[in-house]
All heavy atoms as a GROMACS GRO file, in nm:
protein
  618
    1MET      N    1   8.783  10.865  10.910
    1MET     CA    2   8.791  10.909  10.772
    1MET      C    3   8.676  11.005  10.746
    1MET      O    4   8.567  10.990  10.801
    1MET     CB    5   8.782  10.791  10.677
    1MET     CG    6   8.902  10.698  10.676
    1MET     SD    7   9.054  10.774  10.620
    1MET     CE    8   9.023  10.797  10.448
    2PRO      N    9   8.698  11.100  10.659
    2PRO     CA   10   8.591  11.192  10.622
    2PRO      C   11   8.479  11.117  10.551
    2PRO      O   12   8.500  11.010  10.493
    2PRO     CB   13   8.659  11.290  10.527
    2PRO     CG   14   8.804  11.270  10.544
    2PRO     CD   15   8.824  11.132  10.596
    3ALA      N   16   8.360  11.174  10.552
    3ALA     CA   17   8.246  11.115  10.483
    3ALA      C   18   8.279  11.098  10.335
    3ALA      O   19   8.335  11.188  10.271
    3ALA     CB   20   8.123  11.203  10.499
    4GLY      N   21   8.251  10.982  10.281
    4GLY     CA   22   8.280  10.956  10.140
    4GLY      C   23   8.427  10.935  10.111
    4GLY      O   24   8.466  10.928   9.996
    5PHE      N   25   8.510  10.931  10.214
    5PHE     CA   26   8.654  10.909  10.198
    5PHE      C   27   8.720  11.014  10.110
    5PHE      O   28   8.813  10.984  10.037
    5PHE     CB   29   8.683  10.769  10.144
    5PHE     CG   30   8.637  10.660  10.236
    5PHE    CD1   31   8.520  10.591  10.209
    5PHE    CD2   32   8.707  10.629  10.350
    5PHE    CE1   33   8.476  10.491  10.294
    5PHE    CE2   34   8.664  10.530  10.436
    5PHE     CZ   35   8.548  10.460  10.408
    6THR      N   36   8.670  11.136  10.113
    6THR     CA   37   8.733  11.243  10.036
    6THR      C   38   8.791  11.346  10.131
    6THR      O   39   8.734  11.376  10.236
    6THR     CB   40   8.633  11.311   9.941
    6THR    OG1   41   8.526  11.365  10.018
    6THR    CG2   42   8.578  11.213   9.838
    7LEU      N   43   8.903  11.400  10.092
    7LEU     CA   44   8.972  11.498  10.174
    7LEU      C   45   9.049  11.590  10.080
    7LEU      O   46   9.118  11.544   9.989
    7LEU     CB   47   9.070  11.427  10.269
    7LEU     CG   48   9.147  11.512  10.367
    7LEU    CD1   49   9.054  11.580  10.467
    7LEU    CD2   50   9.248  11.426  10.441
    8THR      N   51   9.036  11.719  10.099
    8THR     CA   52   9.106  11.816  10.016
    8THR      C   53   9.214  11.882  10.099
    8THR      O   54   9.186  11.934  10.207
    8THR     CB   55   9.008  11.922   9.961
    8THR    OG1   56   8.906  11.856   9.889
    8THR    CG2   57   9.080  12.020   9.871
    9LEU      N   58   9.336  11.877  10.049
    9LEU     CA   59   9.449  11.938  10.118
    9LEU      C   60   9.518  12.036  10.025
    9LEU      O   61   9.523  12.016   9.904
    9LEU     CB   62   9.550  11.831  10.161
    9LEU     CG   63   9.498  11.725  10.258
    9LEU    CD1   64   9.601  11.615  10.275
    9LEU    CD2   65   9.465  11.787  10.392
   10ASN      N   66   9.577  12.139  10.083
   10ASN     CA   67   9.655  12.235  10.008
   10ASN      C   68   9.802  12.195  10.020
   10ASN      O   69   9.863  12.211  10.126
   10ASN     CB   70   9.630  12.376  10.063
   10ASN     CG   71   9.704  12.481   9.983
   10ASN    OD1   72   9.819  12.462   9.945
   10ASN    ND2   73   9.637  12.592   9.960
   11ASN      N   74   9.857  12.141   9.912
   11ASN     CA   75   9.995  12.091   9.914
   11ASN      C   76  10.096  12.200   9.948
   11ASN      O   77  10.192  12.176  10.022
   11ASN     CB   78  10.032  12.028   9.780
   11ASN     CG   79   9.953  11.903   9.754
   11ASN    OD1   80   9.902  11.839   9.846
   11ASN    ND2   81   9.940  11.866   9.628
   12ILE      N   82  10.077  12.320   9.896
   12ILE     CA   83  10.171  12.429   9.922
   12ILE      C   84  10.167  12.467  10.070
   12ILE      O   85  10.271  12.487  10.133
   12ILE     CB   86  10.138  12.552   9.834
   12ILE    CG1   87  10.151  12.516   9.685
   12ILE    CG2   88  10.229  12.670   9.869
   12ILE    CD1   89  10.289  12.470   9.643
   13ALA      N   90  10.048  12.474  10.128
   13ALA     CA   91  10.037  12.508  10.270
   13ALA      C   92  10.104  12.401  10.356
   13ALA      O   93  10.172  12.432  10.454
   13ALA     CB   94   9.890  12.525  10.310
   14LEU      N   95  10.085  12.275  10.321
   14LEU     CA   96  10.150  12.168  10.395
   14LEU      C   97  10.302  12.177  10.384
   14LEU      O   98  10.374  12.162  10.482
   14LEU     CB   99  10.103  12.031  10.346
   14LEU     CG  100   9.958  11.994  10.377
   14LEU    CD1  101   9.923  11.861  10.309
   14LEU    CD2  102   9.935  11.985  10.525
   15ALA      N  103  10.351  12.200  10.263
   15ALA     CA  104  10.496  12.209  10.242
   15ALA      C  105  10.555  12.329  10.315
   15ALA      O  106  10.661  12.318  10.378
   15ALA     CB  107  10.526  12.218  10.093
   16ASN      N  108  10.487  12.443  10.311
   16ASN     CA  109  10.538  12.564  10.376
   16ASN      C  110  10.544  12.550  10.527
   16ASN      O  111  10.631  12.609  10.592
   16ASN     CB  112  10.454  12.686  10.339
   16ASN     CG  113  10.484  12.736  10.200
   16ASN    OD1  114  10.591  12.711  10.145
   16ASN    ND2  115  10.390  12.807  10.141
   17THR      N  116  10.452  12.474  10.584
   17THR     CA  117  10.451  12.456  10.729
   17THR      C  118  10.519  12.327  10.772
   17THR      O  119  10.518  12.293  10.890
   17THR     CB  120  10.306  12.459  10.783
   17THR    OG1  121  10.231  12.356  10.718
   17THR    CG2  122  10.241  12.594  10.759
   18ARG      N  123  10.575  12.255  10.674
   18ARG     CA  124  10.647  12.130  10.698
   18ARG      C  125  10.559  12.025  10.767
   18ARG      O  126  10.604  11.949  10.851
   18ARG     CB  127  10.776  12.155  10.776
   18ARG     CG  128  10.869  12.251  10.704
   18ARG     CD  129  10.992  12.278  10.785
   18ARG     NE  130  11.078  12.163  10.793
   18ARG     CZ  131  11.184  12.141  10.716
   18ARG    NH1  132  11.215  12.228  10.623
   18ARG    NH2  133  11.256  12.033  10.733
   19VAL      N  134  10.431  12.026  10.731
   19VAL     CA  135  10.336  11.928  10.785
   19VAL      C  136  10.344  11.802  10.702
   19VAL      O  137  10.353  11.806  10.579
   19VAL     CB  138  10.191  11.985  10.783
   19VAL    CG1  139  10.091  11.878  10.817
   19VAL    CG2  140  10.180  12.103  10.879
   20ASN      N  141  10.341  11.689  10.768
   20ASN     CA  142  10.346  11.560  10.702
   20ASN      C  143  10.213  11.490  10.724
   20ASN      O  144  10.171  11.472  10.838
   20ASN     CB  145  10.461  11.478  10.759
   20ASN     CG  146  10.485  11.350  10.684
   20ASN    OD1  147  10.413  11.317  10.591
   20ASN    ND2  148  10.585  11.276  10.725
   21PHE      N  149  10.146  11.451  10.617
   21PHE     CA  150  10.015  11.386  10.625
   21PHE      C  151  10.032  11.242  10.578
   21PHE      O  152  10.077  11.217  10.467
   21PHE     CB  153   9.914  11.460  10.536
   21PHE     CG  154   9.776  11.403  10.542
   21PHE    CD1  155   9.692  11.436  10.645
   21PHE    CD2  156   9.733  11.316  10.444
   21PHE    CE1  157   9.564  11.382  10.652
   21PHE    CE2  158   9.605  11.262  10.449
   21PHE     CZ  159   9.521  11.296  10.552
   22ASN      N  160  10.000  11.146  10.666
   22ASN     CA  161  10.015  11.005  10.634
   22ASN      C  162   9.886  10.929  10.663
   22ASN      O  163   9.810  10.969  10.750
   22ASN     CB  164  10.127  10.941  10.717
   22ASN     CG  165  10.262  10.998  10.683
   22ASN    OD1  166  10.304  10.989  10.569
   22ASN    ND2  167  10.328  11.058  10.780
   23ALA      N  168   9.870  10.818  10.593
   23ALA     CA  169   9.758  10.728  10.620
   23ALA      C  170   9.806  10.586  10.598
   23ALA      O  171   9.903  10.561  10.527
   23ALA     CB  172   9.641  10.760  10.527
   24SER      N  173   9.738  10.491  10.660
   24SER     CA  174   9.777  10.352  10.648
   24SER      C  175   9.654  10.263  10.654
   24SER      O  176   9.564  10.287  10.734
   24SER     CB  177   9.874  10.314  10.759
   24SER     OG  178   9.900  10.176  10.756
   25LEU      N  179   9.653  10.162  10.570
   25LEU     CA  180   9.546  10.063  10.574
   25LEU      C  181   9.583   9.944  10.660
   25LEU      O  182   9.501   9.857  10.683
   25LEU     CB  183   9.512  10.016  10.432
   25LEU     CG  184   9.454  10.123  10.340
   25LEU    CD1  185   9.438  10.066  10.199
   25LEU    CD2  186   9.321  10.173  10.391
   26ILE      N  187   9.710   9.937  10.703
   26ILE     CA  188   9.756   9.819  10.778
   26ILE      C  189   9.779   9.846  10.925
   26ILE      O  190   9.819   9.758  10.998
   26ILE     CB  191   9.883   9.759  10.715
   26ILE    CG1  192   9.997   9.861  10.718
   26ILE    CG2  193   9.856   9.709  10.574
   26ILE    CD1  194  10.131   9.802  10.680
   27GLY      N  195   9.756   9.967  10.970
   27GLY     CA  196   9.774   9.997  11.111
   27GLY      C  197   9.907  10.065  11.138
   27GLY      O  198   9.990  10.083  11.049
   28GLY      N  199   9.927  10.101  11.262
   28GLY     CA  200  10.048  10.170  11.302
   28GLY      C  201  10.146  10.078  11.371
   28GLY      O  202  10.138   9.954  11.362
   29ILE      N  203  10.239  10.136  11.444
   29ILE     CA  204  10.344  10.060  11.510
   29ILE      C  205  10.288   9.961  11.612
   29ILE      O  206  10.331   9.845  11.615
   29ILE     CB  207  10.448  10.155  11.572
   29ILE    CG1  208  10.525  10.226  11.461
   29ILE    CG2  209  10.545  10.080  11.664
   29ILE    CD1  210  10.619  10.336  11.508
   30PRO      N  211  10.192  10.000  11.698
   30PRO     CA  212  10.140   9.901  11.794
   30PRO      C  213  10.077   9.778  11.727
   30PRO      O  214  10.100   9.665  11.770
   30PRO     CB  215  10.036   9.980  11.874
   30PRO     CG  216  10.076  10.122  11.860
   30PRO     CD  217  10.134  10.132  11.722
   31GLU      N  218  10.001   9.801  11.620
   31GLU     CA  219   9.940   9.688  11.550
   31GLU      C  220  10.044   9.600  11.482
   31GLU      O  221  10.035   9.478  11.484
   31GLU     CB  222   9.838   9.739  11.446
   31GLU     CG  223   9.716   9.805  11.506
   31GLU     CD  224   9.736   9.953  11.538
   31GLU    OE1  225   9.844  10.008  11.512
   31GLU    OE2  226   9.642  10.012  11.592
   32THR      N  227  10.145   9.665  11.424
   32THR     CA  228  10.252   9.590  11.359
   32THR      C  229  10.327   9.505  11.462
   32THR      O  230  10.357   9.388  11.438
   32THR     CB  231  10.349   9.686  11.288
   32THR    OG1  232  10.275   9.762  11.192
   32THR    CG2  233  10.461   9.610  11.218
   33GLN      N  234  10.355   9.562  11.579
   33GLN     CA  235  10.425   9.488  11.684
   33GLN      C  236  10.341   9.369  11.731
   33GLN      O  237  10.394   9.262  11.758
   33GLN     CB  238  10.458   9.579  11.802
   33GLN     CG  239  10.545   9.511  11.906
   33GLN     CD  240  10.681   9.471  11.850
   33GLN    OE1  241  10.754   9.556  11.800
   33GLN    NE2  242  10.715   9.344  11.857
   34GLU      N  243  10.211   9.388  11.739
   34GLU     CA  244  10.122   9.279  11.780
   34GLU      C  245  10.130   9.162  11.681
   34GLU      O  246  10.137   9.046  11.722
   34GLU     CB  247   9.977   9.330  11.788
   34GLU     CG  248   9.879   9.228  11.836
   34GLU     CD  249   9.737   9.284  11.844
   34GLU    OE1  250   9.719   9.407  11.847
   34GLU    OE2  251   9.644   9.202  11.848
   35VAL      N  252  10.135   9.193  11.552
   35VAL     CA  253  10.146   9.088  11.451
   35VAL      C  254  10.281   9.019  11.461
   35VAL      O  255  10.291   8.896  11.454
   35VAL     CB  256  10.124   9.145  11.309
   35VAL    CG1  257  10.158   9.044  11.201
   35VAL    CG2  258   9.980   9.192  11.293
   36ILE      N  259  10.388   9.096  11.480
   36ILE     CA  260  10.522   9.038  11.492
   36ILE      C  261  10.530   8.947  11.615
   36ILE      O  262  10.585   8.836  11.608
   36ILE     CB  263  10.630   9.149  11.498
   36ILE    CG1  264  10.638   9.216  11.361
   36ILE    CG2  265  10.764   9.094  11.540
   36ILE    CD1  266  10.724   9.341  11.359
   37ASP      N  267  10.474   8.993  11.726
   37ASP     CA  268  10.473   8.910  11.848
   37ASP      C  269  10.395   8.781  11.826
   37ASP      O  270  10.438   8.673  11.869
   37ASP     CB  271  10.413   8.989  11.964
   37ASP     CG  272  10.500   9.106  12.009
   37ASP    OD1  273  10.620   9.109  11.972
   37ASP    OD2  274  10.448   9.194  12.079
   38TYR      N  275  10.281   8.791  11.760
   38TYR     CA  276  10.199   8.672  11.732
   38TYR      C  277  10.278   8.573  11.646
   38TYR      O  278  10.281   8.453  11.674
   38TYR     CB  279  10.069   8.711  11.661
   38TYR     CG  280   9.989   8.592  11.616
   38TYR    CD1  281   9.898   8.532  11.703
   38TYR    CD2  282  10.004   8.538  11.488
   38TYR    CE1  283   9.825   8.421  11.664
   38TYR    CE2  284   9.931   8.427  11.450
   38TYR     CZ  285   9.842   8.369  11.536
   38TYR     OH  286   9.771   8.259  11.497
   39CYS      N  287  10.342   8.624  11.542
   39CYS     CA  288  10.419   8.537  11.452
   39CYS      C  289  10.534   8.470  11.526
   39CYS      O  290  10.559   8.351  11.507
   39CYS     CB  291  10.470   8.617  11.333
   39CYS     SG  292  10.339   8.670  11.221
   40ALA      N  293  10.603   8.545  11.610
   40ALA     CA  294  10.714   8.488  11.686
   40ALA      C  295  10.664   8.379  11.781
   40ALA      O  296  10.725   8.272  11.791
   40ALA     CB  297  10.787   8.598  11.763
   41LYS      N  298  10.556   8.406  11.850
   41LYS     CA  299  10.501   8.310  11.946
   41LYS      C  300  10.453   8.182  11.878
   41LYS      O  301  10.469   8.073  11.932
   41LYS     CB  302  10.385   8.375  12.021
   41LYS     CG  303  10.317   8.284  12.122
   41LYS     CD  304  10.203   8.356  12.191
   41LYS     CE  305  10.130   8.260  12.284
   41LYS     NZ  306  10.014   8.324  12.346
   42ASN      N  307  10.397   8.196  11.759
   42ASN     CA  308  10.337   8.082  11.689
   42ASN      C  309  10.424   8.027  11.576
   42ASN      O  310  10.378   7.947  11.495
   42ASN     CB  311  10.199   8.120  11.636
   42ASN     CG  312  10.103   8.147  11.748
   42ASN    OD1  313  10.057   8.054  11.814
   42ASN    ND2  314  10.074   8.273  11.774
   43LYS      N  315  10.549   8.073  11.571
   43LYS     CA  316  10.647   8.027  11.472
   43LYS      C  317  10.596   8.042  11.328
   43LYS      O  318  10.615   7.954  11.244
   43LYS     CB  319  10.688   7.883  11.501
   43LYS     CG  320  10.756   7.866  11.636
   43LYS     CD  321  10.808   7.728  11.656
   43LYS     CE  322  10.872   7.700  11.787
   43LYS     NZ  323  10.907   7.799  11.879
   44VAL      N  324  10.531   8.155  11.301
   44VAL     CA  325  10.488   8.189  11.166
   44VAL      C  326  10.603   8.264  11.100
   44VAL      O  327  10.642   8.372  11.147
   44VAL     CB  328  10.362   8.278  11.168
   44VAL    CG1  329  10.321   8.318  11.027
   44VAL    CG2  330  10.248   8.206  11.238
   45VAL      N  331  10.663   8.206  10.998
   45VAL     CA  332  10.779   8.267  10.933
   45VAL      C  333  10.754   8.274  10.782
   45VAL      O  334  10.682   8.193  10.726
   45VAL     CB  335  10.909   8.187  10.961
   45VAL    CG1  336  10.942   8.189  11.109
   45VAL    CG2  337  10.897   8.044  10.912
   46PRO      N  338  10.816   8.372  10.716
   46PRO     CA  339  10.800   8.383  10.571
   46PRO      C  340  10.879   8.275  10.499
   46PRO      O  341  10.981   8.226  10.550
   46PRO     CB  342  10.856   8.522  10.539
   46PRO     CG  343  10.957   8.544  10.646
   46PRO     CD  344  10.901   8.478  10.769
   47GLN      N  345  10.833   8.236  10.384
   47GLN     CA  346  10.909   8.145  10.299
   47GLN      C  347  10.989   8.232  10.203
   47GLN      O  348  10.933   8.315  10.132
   47GLN     CB  349  10.816   8.050  10.225
   47GLN     CG  350  10.744   7.956  10.317
   47GLN     CD  351  10.655   7.858  10.242
   47GLN    OE1  352  10.626   7.874  10.126
   47GLN    NE2  353  10.612   7.755  10.312
   48ILE      N  354  11.121   8.214  10.204
   48ILE     CA  355  11.208   8.296  10.121
   48ILE      C  356  11.296   8.210  10.033
   48ILE      O  357  11.313   8.090  10.059
   48ILE     CB  358  11.297   8.389  10.206
   48ILE    CG1  359  11.394   8.306  10.292
   48ILE    CG2  360  11.213   8.483  10.292
   48ILE    CD1  361  11.503   8.389  10.359
   49GLN      N  362  11.351   8.272   9.931
   49GLN     CA  363  11.451   8.208   9.848
   49GLN      C  364  11.570   8.304   9.843
   49GLN      O  365  11.558   8.416   9.794
   49GLN     CB  366  11.397   8.184   9.706
   49GLN     CG  367  11.497   8.116   9.615
   49GLN     CD  368  11.437   8.082   9.480
   49GLN    OE1  369  11.317   8.087   9.460
   49GLN    NE2  370  11.524   8.048   9.386
   50VAL      N  371  11.683   8.262   9.898
   50VAL     CA  372  11.804   8.343   9.899
   50VAL      C  373  11.870   8.330   9.762
   50VAL      O  374  11.891   8.220   9.713
   50VAL     CB  375  11.900   8.299  10.011
   50VAL    CG1  376  12.026   8.384  10.010
   50VAL    CG2  377  11.831   8.309  10.147
   51ILE      N  378  11.901   8.445   9.701
   51ILE     CA  379  11.964   8.446   9.569
   51ILE      C  380  12.093   8.527   9.575
   51ILE      O  381  12.110   8.612   9.663
   51ILE     CB  382  11.872   8.503   9.460
   51ILE    CG1  383  11.836   8.649   9.491
   51ILE    CG2  384  11.747   8.417   9.443
   51ILE    CD1  385  11.765   8.721   9.377
   52LYS      N  386  12.181   8.500   9.481
   52LYS     CA  387  12.302   8.581   9.467
   52LYS      C  388  12.266   8.709   9.393
   52LYS      O  389  12.169   8.713   9.318
   52LYS     CB  390  12.408   8.503   9.390
   52LYS     CG  391  12.460   8.383   9.465
   52LYS     CD  392  12.568   8.312   9.386
   52LYS     CE  393  12.619   8.193   9.467
   52LYS     NZ  394  12.724   8.120   9.396
   53ALA      N  395  12.346   8.813   9.415
   53ALA     CA  396  12.319   8.943   9.353
   53ALA      C  397  12.311   8.932   9.201
   53ALA      O  398  12.229   8.999   9.138
   53ALA     CB  399  12.425   9.044   9.395
   54GLU      N  400  12.393   8.846   9.142
   54GLU     CA  401  12.392   8.836   8.995
   54GLU      C  402  12.264   8.774   8.941
   54GLU      O  403  12.236   8.782   8.822
   54GLU     CB  404  12.514   8.758   8.946
   54GLU     CG  405  12.512   8.611   8.988
   54GLU     CD  406  12.633   8.570   9.067
   54GLU    OE1  407  12.699   8.656   9.125
   54GLU    OE2  408  12.661   8.450   9.070
   55ALA      N  409  12.182   8.717   9.027
   55ALA     CA  410  12.056   8.656   8.984
   55ALA      C  411  11.936   8.749   8.997
   55ALA      O  412  11.822   8.708   8.974
   55ALA     CB  413  12.030   8.528   9.062
   56VAL      N  414  11.962   8.876   9.031
   56VAL     CA  415  11.851   8.968   9.057
   56VAL      C  416  11.765   8.992   8.933
   56VAL      O  417  11.642   9.001   8.944
   56VAL     CB  418  11.901   9.100   9.119
   56VAL    CG1  419  11.973   9.187   9.017
   56VAL    CG2  420  11.788   9.176   9.182
   57ASN      N  421  11.825   8.999   8.815
   57ASN     CA  422  11.745   9.022   8.693
   57ASN      C  423  11.655   8.902   8.664
   57ASN      O  424  11.538   8.920   8.626
   57ASN     CB  425  11.836   9.052   8.574
   57ASN     CG  426  11.901   9.188   8.585
   57ASN    OD1  427  11.846   9.280   8.645
   57ASN    ND2  428  12.020   9.201   8.530
   58GLU      N  429  11.706   8.784   8.681
   58GLU     CA  430  11.625   8.663   8.662
   58GLU      C  431  11.512   8.657   8.764
   58GLU      O  432  11.398   8.624   8.730
   58GLU     CB  433  11.712   8.538   8.674
   58GLU     CG  434  11.636   8.410   8.654
   58GLU     CD  435  11.724   8.287   8.675
   58GLU    OE1  436  11.848   8.300   8.677
   58GLU    OE2  437  11.666   8.178   8.691
   59ALA      N  438  11.544   8.693   8.888
   59ALA     CA  439  11.441   8.694   8.993
   59ALA      C  440  11.332   8.796   8.958
   59ALA      O  441  11.213   8.768   8.973
   59ALA     CB  442  11.504   8.727   9.128
   60TRP      N  443  11.374   8.913   8.908
   60TRP     CA  444  11.275   9.015   8.871
   60TRP      C  445  11.186   8.966   8.758
   60TRP      O  446  11.065   8.987   8.760
   60TRP     CB  447  11.344   9.145   8.834
   60TRP     CG  448  11.244   9.250   8.795
   60TRP    CD1  449  11.225   9.305   8.672
   60TRP    CD2  450  11.147   9.311   8.880
   60TRP    NE1  451  11.122   9.396   8.675
   60TRP    CE2  452  11.073   9.402   8.802
   60TRP    CE3  453  11.116   9.298   9.015
   60TRP    CZ2  454  10.968   9.478   8.854
   60TRP    CZ3  455  11.012   9.374   9.066
   60TRP    CH2  456  10.941   9.463   8.987
   61GLU      N  457  11.244   8.899   8.661
   61GLU     CA  458  11.164   8.843   8.552
   61GLU      C  459  11.062   8.743   8.606
   61GLU      O  460  10.947   8.739   8.562
   61GLU     CB  461  11.253   8.774   8.448
   61GLU     CG  462  11.331   8.870   8.360
   61GLU     CD  463  11.241   8.955   8.272
   61GLU    OE1  464  11.142   8.903   8.219
   61GLU    OE2  465  11.270   9.075   8.259
   62ASN      N  466  11.102   8.663   8.704
   62ASN     CA  467  11.009   8.568   8.765
   62ASN      C  468  10.895   8.640   8.836
   62ASN      O  469  10.780   8.594   8.831
   62ASN     CB  470  11.082   8.477   8.864
   62ASN     CG  471  11.171   8.376   8.795
   62ASN    OD1  472  11.154   8.347   8.677
   62ASN    ND2  473  11.266   8.323   8.867
   63VAL      N  474  10.927   8.752   8.900
   63VAL     CA  475  10.822   8.830   8.968
   63VAL      C  476  10.726   8.886   8.864
   63VAL      O  477  10.604   8.873   8.876
   63VAL     CB  478  10.884   8.944   9.052
   63VAL    CG1  479  10.776   9.039   9.102
   63VAL    CG2  480  10.962   8.887   9.169
   64VAL      N  481  10.779   8.948   8.760
   64VAL     CA  482  10.696   9.009   8.656
   64VAL      C  483  10.609   8.904   8.587
   64VAL      O  484  10.491   8.929   8.560
   64VAL     CB  485  10.784   9.083   8.552
   64VAL    CG1  486  10.704   9.125   8.431
   64VAL    CG2  487  10.850   9.204   8.618
   65ASN      N  488  10.666   8.787   8.563
   65ASN     CA  489  10.593   8.680   8.494
   65ASN      C  490  10.514   8.590   8.589
   65ASN      O  491  10.465   8.484   8.548
   65ASN     CB  492  10.689   8.596   8.410
   65ASN     CG  493  10.750   8.677   8.298
   65ASN    OD1  494  10.682   8.757   8.234
   65ASN    ND2  495  10.878   8.660   8.274
   66ARG      N  496  10.505   8.631   8.714
   66ARG     CA  497  10.429   8.559   8.817
   66ARG      C  498  10.477   8.414   8.836
   66ARG      O  499  10.398   8.324   8.862
   66ARG     CB  500  10.280   8.562   8.786
   66ARG     CG  501  10.226   8.703   8.786
   66ARG     CD  502  10.080   8.706   8.756
   66ARG     NE  503  10.038   8.845   8.753
   66ARG     CZ  504   9.917   8.886   8.781
   66ARG    NH1  505   9.826   8.799   8.817
   66ARG    NH2  506   9.885   9.012   8.774
   67LYS      N  507  10.607   8.396   8.825
   67LYS     CA  508  10.667   8.264   8.847
   67LYS      C  509  10.739   8.255   8.981
   67LYS      O  510  10.786   8.148   9.019
   67LYS     CB  511  10.764   8.230   8.735
   67LYS     CG  512  10.698   8.213   8.600
   67LYS     CD  513  10.801   8.180   8.493
   67LYS     CE  514  10.735   8.165   8.358
   67LYS     NZ  515  10.834   8.142   8.253
   68ALA      N  516  10.748   8.368   9.052
   68ALA     CA  517  10.817   8.369   9.182
   68ALA      C  518  10.732   8.291   9.282
   68ALA      O  519  10.614   8.316   9.298
   68ALA     CB  520  10.838   8.512   9.229
   69ARG      N  521  10.794   8.195   9.347
   69ARG     CA  522  10.722   8.111   9.443
   69ARG      C  523  10.732   8.168   9.584
   69ARG      O  524  10.642   8.156   9.663
   69ARG     CB  525  10.781   7.970   9.439
   69ARG     CG  526  10.721   7.874   9.536
   69ARG     CD  527  10.636   7.770   9.468
   69ARG     NE  528  10.602   7.666   9.563
   69ARG     CZ  529  10.484   7.658   9.621
   69ARG    NH1  530  10.392   7.746   9.594
   69ARG    NH2  531  10.459   7.561   9.706
   70TYR      N  532  10.848   8.228   9.617
   70TYR     CA  533  10.872   8.281   9.751
   70TYR      C  534  10.927   8.422   9.738
   70TYR      O  535  10.960   8.468   9.629
   70TYR     CB  536  10.973   8.194   9.827
   70TYR     CG  537  10.934   8.049   9.832
   70TYR    CD1  538  11.002   7.954   9.758
   70TYR    CD2  539  10.828   8.007   9.911
   70TYR    CE1  540  10.966   7.820   9.763
   70TYR    CE2  541  10.790   7.873   9.916
   70TYR     CZ  542  10.859   7.781   9.842
   70TYR     OH  543  10.822   7.649   9.846
   71ARG      N  544  10.942   8.490   9.851
   71ARG     CA  545  11.004   8.622   9.851
   71ARG      C  546  11.154   8.603   9.826
   71ARG      O  547  11.218   8.519   9.889
   71ARG     CB  548  10.982   8.690   9.986
   71ARG     CG  549  11.049   8.825   9.998
   71ARG     CD  550  11.020   8.887  10.131
   71ARG     NE  551  10.878   8.915  10.144
   71ARG     CZ  552  10.824   9.035  10.126
   71ARG    NH1  553  10.900   9.137  10.097
   71ARG    NH2  554  10.695   9.053  10.141
   72TYR      N  555  11.208   8.681   9.735
   72TYR     CA  556  11.351   8.674   9.709
   72TYR      C  557  11.427   8.761   9.808
   72TYR      O  558  11.387   8.872   9.839
   72TYR     CB  559  11.383   8.724   9.567
   72TYR     CG  560  11.336   8.630   9.458
   72TYR    CD1  561  11.237   8.668   9.369
   72TYR    CD2  562  11.393   8.504   9.445
   72TYR    CE1  563  11.196   8.583   9.268
   72TYR    CE2  564  11.351   8.418   9.344
   72TYR     CZ  565  11.253   8.459   9.257
   72TYR     OH  566  11.212   8.372   9.158
   73VAL      N  567  11.538   8.708   9.859
   73VAL     CA  568  11.628   8.780   9.948
   73VAL      C  569  11.767   8.771   9.888
   73VAL      O  570  11.817   8.662   9.861
   73VAL     CB  571  11.628   8.720  10.091
   73VAL    CG1  572  11.728   8.791  10.179
   73VAL    CG2  573  11.488   8.728  10.150
   74ILE      N  574  11.828   8.887   9.863
   74ILE     CA  575  11.962   8.889   9.802
   74ILE      C  576  12.067   8.870   9.911
   74ILE      O  577  12.068   8.944  10.010
   74ILE     CB  578  11.985   9.021   9.728
   74ILE    CG1  579  11.879   9.040   9.619
   74ILE    CG2  580  12.126   9.025   9.669
   74ILE    CD1  581  11.879   9.179   9.558
   75ASP      N  582  12.154   8.773   9.892
   75ASP     CA  583  12.264   8.747   9.985
   75ASP      C  584  12.363   8.864   9.974
   75ASP      O  585  12.427   8.883   9.870
   75ASP     CB  586  12.332   8.616   9.950
   75ASP     CG  587  12.442   8.577  10.047
   75ASP    OD1  588  12.481   8.660  10.130
   75ASP    OD2  589  12.487   8.461  10.040
   76ALA      N  590  12.374   8.944  10.079
   76ALA     CA  591  12.457   9.064  10.077
   76ALA      C  592  12.604   9.031  10.054
   76ALA      O  593  12.679   9.117  10.005
   76ALA     CB  594  12.440   9.142  10.208
   77LYS      N  595  12.648   8.911  10.086
   77LYS     CA  596  12.789   8.873  10.063
   77LYS      C  597  12.821   8.868   9.916
   77LYS      O  598  12.938   8.872   9.879
   77LYS     CB  599  12.818   8.737  10.126
   77LYS     CG  600  12.816   8.737  10.278
   77LYS     CD  601  12.858   8.602  10.334
   77LYS     CE  602  12.749   8.501  10.303
   77LYS     NZ  603  12.768   8.370  10.368
   78THR      N  604  12.720   8.859   9.828
   78THR     CA  605  12.747   8.844   9.685
   78THR      C  606  12.738   8.976   9.609
   78THR      O  607  12.752   8.977   9.487
   78THR     CB  608  12.647   8.744   9.624
   78THR    OG1  609  12.514   8.796   9.631
   78THR    CG2  610  12.655   8.609   9.695
   79ILE      N  611  12.718   9.086   9.681
   79ILE     CA  612  12.706   9.216   9.614
   79ILE      C  613  12.844   9.268   9.579
   79ILE      O  614  12.936   9.262   9.653
   79ILE     CB  615  12.631   9.317   9.704
   79ILE    CG1  616  12.489   9.269   9.721
   79ILE    CG2  617  12.634   9.457   9.643
   79ILE    CD1  618  12.406   9.354   9.816
   0.00000   0.00000   0.00000
């Protein structure tokens, strides 16, 4: 990272040359794969709550109101 974590870019120059500038605080593909491998080996799994599509508004309200206990997953069969 640059000193002071500052960087000046010219957006028009990037767009004209089709340059893509990305940054990540969580690492790249190799680091992500390492975490996935670790989780698989140690049986670390997310806690989820499967909901029907019609419950998405209620689930969103729970997220907004900080009442969501687990990650919501919409059952695609109910869409």
